[in-house]
C-alpha positions as CSV (number, residue, x, y, z in Angstrom):
1,M,120.6,103.6,135.5
2,Q,118.7,101.0,133.5
3,G,119.7,97.3,133.7
4,T,120.1,95.3,130.5
5,R,116.6,93.9,130.7
6,E,115.1,97.4,131.0
7,Q,117.2,98.5,128.1
8,V,116.0,95.7,125.9
9,L,112.4,96.4,126.8
10,A,112.8,100.2,126.2
11,L,114.2,99.5,122.7
12,V,111.4,97.1,121.9
13,V,108.8,99.8,122.9
14,E,110.7,102.5,121.0
15,R,111.1,100.6,117.8
16,R,107.7,98.9,118.0
17,E,109.0,95.9,116.1
18,V,112.6,94.7,116.2
19,R,114.8,91.6,115.6
20,T,117.1,90.0,118.1
21,E,120.2,91.0,116.1
22,E,119.1,94.6,116.0
23,L,118.8,94.7,119.7
24,A,122.2,93.0,120.2
25,D,123.9,95.6,117.9
26,A,122.2,98.5,119.6
27,L,123.1,97.4,123.1
28,G,126.6,95.9,122.3
29,I,125.8,92.5,123.8
30,S,125.4,89.0,122.3
31,A,122.3,87.8,120.6
32,V,122.2,84.9,123.1
33,A,122.0,87.4,126.0
34,V,119.2,89.4,124.2
35,R,117.2,86.2,123.6
36,R,117.4,85.3,127.3
37,H,116.0,88.7,128.2
38,L,113.3,88.5,125.5
39,D,112.3,85.1,126.8
40,N,111.9,86.5,130.3
41,L,110.0,89.6,129.0
42,R,107.6,87.3,127.0
43,A,107.0,85.2,130.1
44,D,106.1,88.4,132.0
45,G,103.6,89.5,129.3
46,L,105.6,92.5,128.2
47,V,106.8,91.4,124.7
48,D,105.1,89.5,121.9
49,A,106.8,87.6,119.1
50,R,105.7,86.7,115.6
51,P,107.4,84.6,112.9
52,V,108.4,86.5,109.7
53,R,109.0,84.5,106.6
54,Q,111.4,85.9,103.9
55,A,111.6,85.3,100.2
56,T,115.1,83.9,100.8
57,G,116.7,82.8,104.0
58,R,115.4,81.4,107.2
59,P,112.3,82.9,109.0
60,F,113.0,85.1,111.9
61,Y,111.1,86.4,114.9
62,A,110.0,90.0,115.2
63,F,109.4,91.3,118.8
64,S,106.9,94.0,119.7
65,P,105.7,95.5,123.0
66,T,102.4,94.4,124.5
67,E,99.8,96.8,125.9
68,K,101.1,96.0,129.3
69,A,104.6,97.2,128.3
70,V,103.4,100.4,126.6
71,G,101.1,101.3,129.4
72,V,97.4,102.1,129.3
73,L,95.4,105.3,130.0
74,P,94.4,105.9,133.6
75,A,90.9,104.7,134.3
76,G,89.4,108.2,134.4
77,Y,90.9,109.2,131.1
78,A,90.0,105.9,129.4
79,D,86.4,106.3,130.6
80,L,86.2,109.9,129.3
81,L,87.7,108.9,125.9
82,A,85.2,106.1,125.6
83,R,82.3,108.4,126.4
84,V,83.5,111.0,123.9
85,L,83.8,108.4,121.1
86,Q,80.5,106.8,122.0
87,S,78.8,110.2,121.7
88,V,79.8,110.5,118.0
89,D,79.4,106.8,117.2
90,G,76.4,106.3,114.9
91,R,76.8,109.8,113.5
92,P,78.8,109.3,110.3
93,E,79.0,112.9,109.3
94,V,80.5,113.9,112.7
95,T,82.9,110.9,112.8
96,M,84.1,111.7,109.3
97,A,84.6,115.4,110.0
98,V,86.5,114.7,113.2
99,A,88.7,112.0,111.5
100,E,89.4,114.4,108.7
101,R,90.6,117.1,111.0
102,M,92.7,114.8,113.1
103,A,94.3,113.4,109.9
104,E,95.1,116.9,108.6
105,S,96.8,117.7,111.8
106,V,99.1,114.7,111.6
107,A,99.7,115.0,107.9
108,R,100.7,118.7,108.1
109,R,103.5,117.8,110.5
110,H,105.1,115.6,107.8
111,L,104.0,116.9,104.4
112,S,107.0,119.2,104.1
113,E,109.3,116.2,104.4
114,I,108.0,114.8,101.1
115,P,109.4,116.4,97.9
116,L,106.7,117.5,95.5
117,A,108.3,115.6,92.7
118,A,108.5,112.3,94.7
119,T,107.3,109.1,93.0
120,R,104.6,107.1,94.6
121,E,107.1,104.7,96.2
122,E,109.2,107.6,97.5
123,R,106.1,109.2,99.0
124,I,105.4,105.8,100.8
125,V,109.0,105.7,102.1
126,F,108.8,109.3,103.5
127,A,105.2,108.8,104.8
128,T,106.3,105.6,106.7
129,E,109.3,107.3,108.2
130,G,107.2,110.2,109.4
131,L,104.3,108.2,110.7
132,R,106.6,105.8,112.5
133,E,107.2,108.7,114.9
134,E,103.4,109.0,115.4
135,G,103.0,105.3,116.1
136,I,100.8,104.9,113.0
137,L,103.2,102.9,110.7
138,D,106.2,100.6,111.3
139,R,107.2,99.4,107.8
140,W,106.1,98.8,104.2
141,H,106.6,96.2,101.5
142,T,105.4,95.4,98.0
143,E,103.1,92.6,96.9
144,Q,101.4,91.9,93.6
145,D,98.4,94.1,94.5
146,G,100.5,97.1,95.4
147,F,102.2,98.6,98.4
148,H,101.4,97.3,101.9
149,L,101.9,99.6,104.9
150,V,102.0,97.9,108.3
151,N,101.7,98.8,111.9
152,C,102.5,96.0,114.3
153,S,100.9,97.4,117.5
154,C,97.8,99.5,117.9
155,P,98.6,102.7,119.8
156,Y,94.9,103.1,120.9
157,R,93.4,99.7,121.1
158,K,90.7,100.6,123.7
159,A,89.6,103.6,121.6
160,A,89.4,101.5,118.5
161,E,87.2,99.0,120.3
162,V,84.6,101.8,120.9
163,S,84.7,103.6,117.5
164,D,86.2,103.4,114.0
165,L,87.2,107.1,114.3
166,P,90.9,106.5,115.3
167,C,91.4,103.9,112.5
168,E,89.8,106.2,109.9
169,S,91.9,109.1,111.0
170,D,95.1,107.1,110.6
171,R,94.0,105.9,107.2
172,K,93.2,109.4,106.0
173,A,96.6,110.7,107.3
174,I,98.4,108.0,105.3
175,E,96.2,108.9,102.2
176,M,97.0,112.6,102.5
177,L,100.8,111.9,102.6
178,V,101.1,109.2,99.9
179,G,98.7,111.1,97.6
180,V,96.5,108.2,96.4
181,E,93.7,106.1,97.7
182,V,94.5,104.0,100.7
183,L,92.5,101.0,101.9
184,Q,92.7,99.5,105.4
185,V,92.6,95.7,105.0
186,H,93.5,94.4,108.5
187,R,93.0,95.8,112.0
188,I,94.5,94.5,115.3
189,V,91.3,95.4,117.1
190,D,89.5,92.9,114.8
191,G,91.9,90.1,115.8
192,A,94.5,90.5,113.0
193,A,98.2,90.3,113.9
194,V,98.8,93.8,112.4
195,C,97.1,96.9,111.2
196,E,97.6,96.9,107.4
197,Y,96.9,99.3,104.6
198,V,97.1,98.9,100.8
199,V,98.0,101.6,98.4
200,G,96.0,100.6,95.3
201,P,95.6,102.2,91.9
202,G,93.9,105.6,91.6
203,E,94.2,109.1,90.3
204,E,97.2,110.9,91.7
205,L,96.3,113.6,94.2
206,K,98.2,116.8,94.9
207,P,99.6,117.1,98.5
208,E,97.9,120.5,98.8
209,H,94.5,118.7,99.0
210,I,95.0,118.3,102.8
211,H,94.3,122.1,103.1
212,A,90.8,121.6,101.8
213,G,89.5,121.1,105.3
214,G,90.5,124.6,106.4
215,G,93.2,126.0,108.7
216,E,95.4,124.3,111.3
217,A,93.6,121.8,113.4
């Protein structure tokens, strides 16, 4: 049976980014008790915290798991993955083709969840919900330049250090689901606090366009 500390950590890992109050509600304990566990988890290098400013109200801290908490690939698998990615690096046509197929595979799992008549904002809501399960997105918000979609922890940091393929695959999967051009403006692997995408203006695309690459990946 998990102790409270392990339950707190498990929820942080599961939700990827979470507030103290959300953890307290989920576990049925006080926010003070949750903060104590979070302080200990941060000291052990298992949890990160970042301040979040709001339009109204006081700033709050959002907690996310570190790579140490999520776990890393065994050395043999990590080495194999690095060699595979290095073998296609520098070959744009191969990288793009593989990224496209990977994105299609992810998008197909969630395309049916999005109504054909959904507005752009509704598509973003559904896409974020679906891709949260994949570890690709956590949340979204609007700014003057459009919709911003955010992931607070990179699910494959080591792979992204070797090749742009994982990031490009995620970007394409988002694009296939929201139906318009998607730009990646920040990457954790480059030192940013989050991976961030912007849905900018562009011609509406039909969801069927993901089938252009062929059959099931």
